[in-house]
C-alpha positions as CSV (number, residue, x, y, z in Angstrom):
1,M,18.6,-1.8,-6.3
2,E,16.2,-4.6,-7.2
3,G,13.5,-5.2,-4.7
4,Y,13.8,-1.7,-3.2
5,C,11.3,1.0,-3.9
6,M,10.8,4.6,-2.9
7,C,7.3,5.4,-1.7
8,D,5.6,8.0,-3.9
9,V,3.6,9.2,-0.9
10,C,6.1,9.7,2.0
11,G,9.4,9.2,0.1
12,S,10.8,6.5,2.4
13,I,12.8,3.6,0.9
14,Y,11.4,0.2,1.6
15,H,12.2,-3.4,0.5
16,N,9.4,-4.7,-1.6
17,V,9.7,-8.4,-1.1
18,M,6.3,-9.1,-2.7
19,M,7.1,-7.2,-5.9
20,K,3.8,-5.3,-6.6
21,K,1.6,-7.4,-4.3
22,L,0.2,-5.5,-1.4
23,C,-1.6,-7.0,1.5
24,T,-4.3,-5.2,3.5
25,P,-4.0,-5.1,7.3
26,E,-6.5,-8.0,7.4
27,G,-4.0,-10.1,5.4
28,E,-5.9,-10.1,2.1
29,C,-3.4,-9.8,-0.8
30,I,-4.0,-7.5,-3.7
31,T,-2.1,-8.6,-6.8
32,D,-3.6,-6.3,-9.5
33,V,-1.8,-3.2,-8.2
34,P,-1.3,-0.6,-10.9
35,E,2.3,0.0,-11.8
36,M,1.8,3.8,-11.6
37,I,2.6,4.3,-7.9
38,D,4.9,2.8,-5.4
39,I,3.5,2.9,-1.9
40,C,5.1,1.6,1.3
41,P,3.3,-0.8,3.6
42,D,2.8,2.0,6.2
43,C,1.2,4.4,3.8
44,F,-0.9,1.6,2.3
45,E,-2.2,0.7,5.8
46,K,-3.1,4.4,6.4
47,F,-4.9,4.4,3.0
48,C,-6.9,1.3,3.9
49,N,-7.8,2.8,7.3
50,W,-8.9,6.0,5.6
51,I,-11.2,4.0,3.2
52,K,-12.7,2.3,6.2
53,I,-13.4,5.6,7.9
54,V,-15.1,7.0,4.8
55,K,-17.2,3.9,4.4
56,E,-18.4,4.1,8.0
57,E,-19.2,7.8,7.6
58,T,-21.3,7.2,4.5
59,K,-23.5,4.5,6.2
């Protein structure tokens, strides 16, 4: 199934139209994503939000 991936975090199947390009919730695209993990857009957004929370707590 070309273009379809299974998220390594939650296990859901998603259509990866960007093929290893992820975009942050702000719309910034990240193209140098390591090939070691497949992550769905929902889990990636949760990860970005978690990073923001950690950065705020460390200020």
